[in-house]
N, C-alpha and C positions, 0 to 999 in steps of 0.2 A: 636476656633476649633484647635484640635491638627494637627500638620503638620509633625509629625515624620513618615518618609517614608523609607521603605526598598526596593531598587530596585532589580529587578530580575538579577541574575548573567548572564553576557554575555555568549554566547556559542550557540551551535547548538540546535534546537528544539528537544525535546525528540522523540524517534522513534514511540512512541504510539500516537503522537498528531493527525495525520490524521485520525486515527481509531476513537478516542473518538469524534472528531469534526463530523465525518460522522454519528456516532451514535446519535448525537443530533437531527438529522432529521428522525429518525425511529419511533417516537411515532405516532400512528394512529390518524387521524384528529377526533376531537370531538367538538361539539358546546356547551356542557354543562359540569358542574362538577357533579359527582355522588353524590346522597344522601347516608346516612350511609347504608341503606338497599341495595341500588344498588351496593355500593362498596363492601360490605361483600359478596353479592351474587356472584359478579364477581370473588372474591377470592376463593370462594367455588367451582365454576365451573372450575377454573383453577386447583384447588387441585384434583378435581375428575378426571380430564383428564390427570394428570401429571404422572400416573403410579407410584405413591409413591415418586416422586422427591420432591414435595412440601408437607411439613408436617405442622400441626397446633397444638399449645398448648395454653391453657388459661393461661395468666399471671396475671389476676386480675379481678376486678369487679368494674364498675362505681358506683358512689354514688347513682344512681337511679336503680341499680341492673342489668345493662347490662354487659355481659361478654366482656372482653378485650382480643383479640386474637393476637398472634404472629405467622407468617408463616415463615418457614425456608426452605432454599433450598441450596444444595451444601455440599461438604465434604472437602472444602479447609481448609488450616491451619490458615487463617486469618479471624477472626470473624469481620463482619461488621453489625452494628445495624442501621436500618433506621426507623424513627418514624414519622408518619403522625398525623395531628390533634393536635399538641402541643398547637397551637392557633386555635380554631375551626372555626374562620372566614377566615382561610387561606387554601383553598381546592386545590390549585395547586398540592400540594403533594399527593393528593388522586390519581390523574392521574399518577404522577411520580411513586408512590409505586406500583401501578398495573402493569405498564409497566416494571418496574425493575423486579418484581416477574415473570412475563410472559417470559421475555428475559432470566432470570437466569435458568428457567426451560428448555427452549429450546436450550440455547447456553452454552455448557459445558465449553467453554473458560472462562466464568465468574466464574466458580466454581472450578472444578479440573484442569482447563487449565491455561492460562496465568495469570489470576487474582489470582488463588489459594485461593478463598474466600468462606466462608459460610455466606450467607445473611440472616439476621433475620429481617423481615419486619413487623412492626405494622401498619396496615392500618389506624387506628385512635385510639389514646390513650385517647381521650375525646369524646366518641360518644354522650354523653348527650349535650355537648356544640355544637357539629356540628349539631345536629338536630335543634337547635335554629336558625341556619343560613340557613336551607334548603329552606326558602322562596325565596331566590335570586339565588340559585345554578343553576337553569335552565334558568336564565335570566328573563327579558332582562338586559343586563350588563350596566346599566346606574347608575350614582351615586345616583340619587334620589331613584331608586328601591332598590339599595344596602343598603342605609341608612335606609330605612323603614323596612328592614328585617334583620338588622345587630345585632349581639350579640358578645361581647367579655367579657370573664369572669373578675371579679374583680381580681387584681393582685395576691392575695393570693390563687385564685382558678385557675390560669393558670398553667398547668402542667409544662411548661417550666421554670417557675419562682416560684416554690413551693418546691424546695429541701432544705434540712437543710442549715442554713447559720449562721455564727457568725463572726462579724467584729465590733470591739470596742463595742459600746452599741447597735449595730444593731444585732438582734437575731431572728431567725425564725426556728420553728420546727413543725408547723401545717401541716404536710405532709398528702395529700389527698390520698385516695385509688388508684386513677389513677397514682399519682406520685410514690406511693409505688410499684405499678406494674412494672413501668419502672425501679426503683431502683433495684428491684430483677432481672429483665432481664439483667441489666448491670453488676450486681454482678455475675450472672451465667455465662455470655458469656465473660466478661472481654475483650471487643472488642478493636481491633486495631484502628478502625474508627467508630465514631458516627456521623450520620447526622440526625438532626431533620429538618423536612420539613416545611419551612416557606415561606411566600411571603408578599410583601408590597402591595401598591395600585397604586402608580404612580411614574414615574421617569424612572431610568434605573436599570440595573442589578448590584447588589453588593454582596459582600461575607464577611463572618466572618470565621476566622481561630483561632484555639487554639494558634498557634505560627507561626512565619514566616516560609514559605516554598517556597522560591523564584523560585524553579524549576517548580512550577505549575502556576505562575502568567501569563505566556504567553498563556497557555491553557485556563485559566479563562477569558482572553480577547477574544481569538479566537472563543470560543464556542458560546457566544451570537452573535457575528458579523456574524457567519455562518447562524443564524436564523433571522437575520434582527433586532436584538435587540442591543441597545447601553448600554455601561456601565454608571452607574450613575455619573453625574457630579455635583450633589448638595453637601450639607454638610452632614456629618454622622448623624445618628439618635440622637446622643448626643455629645456635644462638647468635652467630656473627652475621647472619643474613639480613641485609637492610629491608625494611618493610616499606613499600611504596604506597600501599592502600590495603584495606582489609583483604586478606588472602591473596595479595599480589606482592611479589617479592622481586628484588633485583637478582640478577644472575648470580649463581654461586661462584665465588672467587677463591681459588686455592690459596692465594696469597693472604686473604683475610682469614681463611682457616688456619694457616700457618701462624699468623700473629695471635690468633685467639688461643691456640695451644701454648704459645710462648707466655702469654699473659697469665695462664693458669699454672705455670711452672712445669709444663709437660713438654716432652721432647717431640717437636713437630715432625721428626724423621723416623719416629719409632715404629710406625705401622708399615704395612705393605706399600710399596711405591705405586704411584699413579700419576697421570699426567694432567694436561689441561683439557678443557671441554671443546666440543665442536663449535660452541658459540664464541669462545675466545679465539679459536683459529679463524673462523669466518669474519671476525671483526676487522681483519686486515683489508677486507673488501668493502667495508662500510655496512656490512650485513646486520640487520636487526634480527636477533634470535628470540624465539618465543617458545615456551613450554606450557602445556596445560596438563596438570596432574589430576587424574581421576581415580576414585577409589572403587575397588571391587565391591566392598561391603559398606554397610551403614550400621551405626548404633546411635541411639538417641543421645547418649552422653557426649559423643564426639563433637557435637555441634552446640552444646549447651554452655552459653557464656555467663550463666548465672553464678553467683559466688558460692563456693562449696564450704563445707565445715572444716576443710584441711588447709594448712598453710602450704605455699608453693615450695618452701624450703623442706618441709617434711615429705612432700611427694617426691622431690628430687632425691633426697637422702634415701628414702625407702627403695626407689627404683635403682639407685647405685648399689645398695647392698644386694638386692635380688639379682641384678645383672652380674655382679661380681661372683655370686655363687654359681650362676649358670656358666660363666666363663672358666671358673676353676674346675668345674665338673667336666666340661667338654674338652678343655685343654689337657686335663689329666687322662681322659679316655683316648684322645688323639695320641698322646705321648706313648701310651701302652702299645698301640697298634701301628704307629707311623712307619716303622721300619719295614712293614709288610705292604704298605700302600704304594702303588706305582706312580712315579712322577708324571707319567704320561696322561693320567686322568685328570680332566678339568675339574672334576668333583673333589679330587684330592687337593689340587692346587688352590681351589676356592676355600676349602676348609682350612688349610694351613694359613691362608692369608687373613680370613675373617675372624677366626677364633681369637687371635691376639687383640684384634679390635674391640672385642667385647670387653676385655679387661680394661683397655684404655678408656672406652666409653664409660665404664663403671666408675673409674677414677674421676673422669670429667664431671659426671653427675654429682659425685660426692663433693667435689670442689665448688661446683655451682651452688650447692645447697647451702654453703656457709657464706656466700657473697651477700652483701647488705640488701641488694635489690630482690633477693629471694624471700626476704622476711615480710611477707604479705599474704593475704588470703588468695588462695588459687581458685580459678573458675572450675566448674565441673568438667569442662572440656580439657583444660590443662591436666587435671588430675587423671582423667581417663587416658589422654594421649601419652603421658609419661609412663603410666603403668602398662599401657599397651605396647609401648616400645619394648619392654621386657618380653611380653608374650610373643611379639612378632619375631624378635631376634632369636629367641630360643627355639621356636618352631622352625624358622628358616634354616638356621645353621646346625641345629640338632639333626634336622632332616637331611641336610646335605652330607654330614659326616656319616650318618647311617647309610645313605646311598653309596658312599665311598667304600664302606666296609662290606655292603652288599656285593660289591664287585668281586672281591677276593673270595668271599664265601661261594658265590656262584661258579667261580673258576675252580673251586676245590683246592685252593692254596692257602686257606685260612688256618692258622695255628690254633691250638686250644685257647690261647690268650685272645686272639682275634674273635673267635666264636663267642667267648665270654663277653667281650666288649660289645659285640653285636647284639647279644641277648639283653645286656644292660641298656644300651641305647634304645632298643625296641621298647623296653618297659618305660624308660623315661620319656620318650616322645609320646607314647600313649597316654601317660599321666598328664603331660603338658597339654596334649589335645583335649583331654577331659576338663582341665582347668580353663582352657580357652572357651570350651563349649559352655561354661558356666556364664559366660558373657556372650550370649547368642548374637550372631551377626546376620543381617539381611542382605543377600545379593542384590545389587542394582541391576535393572535391565541393561543388557549389553548395548542395545541400540541407543539408549538414552545417553550412555557414557560416550560412545563414539560420536553421537550427534553433538554433545557439548564440545568435544575436542575439534570436530569439523567446523562448527559454526564459530567457535572462538578464533580459529585460524582465519576464517573469512573476515571476522570483525577487525582483527589486527591488521590484516591486509588493507582493508578499506580506511582504517584510521591512519596508516602510513601514507596511503594515497592522498588523503585529505591534508595531512601535514605537508607533504611535498608540494601540493598546489598552493597552500598558504605561503610557503617559503618562496615560491616563484612569482607570487602576486605582489607587485610594488605597493608599498604602504604610503598612502598619501599623507603629507604633513597636516597636522591639525591647523584649522583656520586661526591665526593669531588674534583676529578681531581687528577692530579699526585702529589705525595708528594714533 
């Protein structure tokens, strides 16, 4: 795991800190995430009531023919682009996007005032994918229910990771219509700030920044604290990600991921293809990209940085073995039924893409376990997060494969083999759900999660504004003293 850390510069808290922290508590309470139709209807109601402040334009069309809309508000000189649904299983951003648009319509300080911004908000860039998650958006918010209705697109079909990419022999140009829509929006607006709205599942709050911005680190810690959320104390999503400060990371770089796999002796091209990120594409315009990752659930162990009784090497090795067993089981079941599954189903394409990743992830965990730096005591959070990676992946992708087989069973085209696989998957997923329930999770209030995402966006915007002012202010030479 990378340990490169940039500490925040000492000094007074920025004058805007109290304001953005207070704004984190302004999101109205809600017990559900909106469906696509509910989300777009809310935006349309806001537009109709905005006296022309909120405008709408179509920026593209989904693969299934649904219009993709961008809503804009403000006349400020600083363009900000906010995009929901870049991963359609991550709906916290739906609540965030709607609250941001509503507040920007009502509060001119966000537009022509203090922030001097024009806000371009895309409620969901992948409406087709989000519709495949609607079975769990109204709850109950348990892991078992979530996994039974979960969908995540294959890597090449994720808007966030399907931008053009070229690095050594890594090449991607299979740009989807949804990605093209976002590319056009970024090229048209050339934004100062881009925020794609993401969230995780479990743990604490953490962030990704295009580059170091120490003046905002204090705010990014204070905002979740104000909402009763903790910063993530586990390891980064990947060991090659640079750490800028606690729970603050540099933007994920596919090139660094490529080199990491090479360093482990693994084939960097073995998995399903994917491209660059929205942030890497927007960088051609000098755009600062920012991501705030929020968890649905909490568990006390996920933020416990005390030393455990386990070694980090043992935790990695154990997770590698368990994840390998999951991969072998699911890949075997997929092989039995794959000939009956339709290529047209995104659930099928996702299963075919992700299940081989489980095997490569298991191999990577085993290799990391024998590295010298793994020979140390692990924190409680590290042990928990490594073990929970196995629980998360098997529920996610076991659930997706079961949904794929559900389809042919519902159509009445399933062979006896497919029906047997369906029964086996149903039993396995139920057992995995019971094992996950042995580590009970507590759902966070949705309004608090959206509030942290919203306020952290405002904090980064103000920090960038401060930095630009400092760069424009001539620096006086120090008095050299008497000759």
